[in-house]
C-alpha positions as CSV (number, residue, x, y, z in Angstrom):
1,M,107.2,101.2,131.4
2,L,104.0,100.8,129.4
3,L,104.1,100.6,125.7
4,H,101.4,100.2,123.1
5,W,101.4,98.0,120.0
6,Y,99.3,97.0,117.1
7,V,99.2,94.9,113.9
8,S,99.2,97.1,110.8
9,A,98.4,96.3,107.2
10,G,101.6,96.7,105.1
11,G,105.1,96.0,106.2
12,C,107.5,97.9,108.5
13,D,108.8,99.8,105.5
14,G,105.5,101.4,104.7
15,G,103.0,100.6,107.4
16,G,99.3,101.1,107.0
17,S,96.1,101.1,108.9
18,I,95.7,99.4,112.2
19,V,94.1,95.9,111.9
20,G,91.0,95.7,114.1
21,K,90.3,98.3,116.8
22,E,93.2,100.0,118.5
23,S,91.4,99.6,121.8
24,G,91.6,95.8,121.4
25,Y,95.4,95.8,121.9
26,P,96.3,95.7,125.6
27,A,99.4,97.7,126.7
28,L,102.8,96.0,127.0
29,R,104.4,96.3,130.4
30,T,108.2,96.0,130.1
31,V,110.4,94.1,132.6
32,E,114.1,93.6,133.1
33,G,115.0,97.3,132.6
34,G,112.7,97.7,129.6
35,T,114.2,95.0,127.5
36,K,111.4,92.4,127.6
37,A,107.6,92.4,127.4
38,E,104.8,89.9,126.7
39,V,101.2,90.4,125.8
40,S,98.4,88.4,124.2
41,A,95.4,89.6,122.3
42,T,92.6,88.3,120.1
43,V,92.2,90.7,117.1
44,R,88.8,90.5,115.6
45,A,89.7,90.9,111.9
46,W,89.9,88.7,108.8
47,P,93.4,89.1,107.3
48,N,93.7,89.3,103.5
49,P,96.1,86.4,102.5
50,T,97.7,88.6,99.8
51,E,98.4,91.6,102.2
52,R,101.6,92.1,104.2
53,Y,101.3,92.7,108.0
54,A,103.6,94.0,110.7
55,I,103.6,94.4,114.4
56,Q,104.6,97.9,115.6
57,V,105.5,98.9,119.1
58,I,104.9,102.6,119.9
59,A,106.0,104.9,122.7
60,P,105.3,108.5,123.7
61,V,107.5,111.1,122.0
62,P,109.8,112.4,124.7
63,A,110.9,115.5,122.8
64,P,109.2,117.9,120.4
65,S,111.9,117.2,117.8
66,L,110.7,113.6,117.2
67,K,108.1,113.0,114.5
68,A,104.7,111.8,115.7
69,D,103.1,108.7,114.2
70,P,99.9,109.8,112.4
71,K,98.5,106.2,112.2
72,T,97.7,106.1,115.9
73,A,95.0,107.7,118.0
74,A,97.7,109.2,120.3
75,S,99.1,112.2,118.4
76,K,102.5,112.2,120.0
77,T,103.9,108.7,119.6
78,R,106.8,107.1,117.6
79,V,107.4,103.6,116.4
80,I,110.3,102.1,118.5
81,A,110.2,98.5,117.1
82,C,108.6,96.8,114.2
83,G,108.6,93.2,112.8
84,D,107.1,92.0,109.6
85,L,104.9,89.0,110.0
86,E,105.2,85.9,107.8
87,P,102.3,83.7,106.9
88,A,102.2,80.4,108.8
89,G,104.4,77.7,107.2
90,V,106.6,80.2,105.4
91,T,110.4,80.2,106.1
92,P,111.9,83.7,106.3
93,S,114.2,84.5,103.4
94,N,117.2,85.8,105.5
């Protein structure tokens, strides 16, 4: 299965605009029954050190009852996974 992903300004709880160009994020190809995927990308953007960021994984909406994600170029997608990013050298609080 191919999934798309991006880094967004803001955390998973609010989300925000895509950092860099959406076309700069290569698709994720899942393995092991869709439970694992790896990808690498260089995003050409200068992050604001006071801003929160998150990685969001998106997938096509399989049914009309699911809400589309308006932040993506694809109009019929949904966020299926999200992880808040921590600045380098910071220990997560949980």
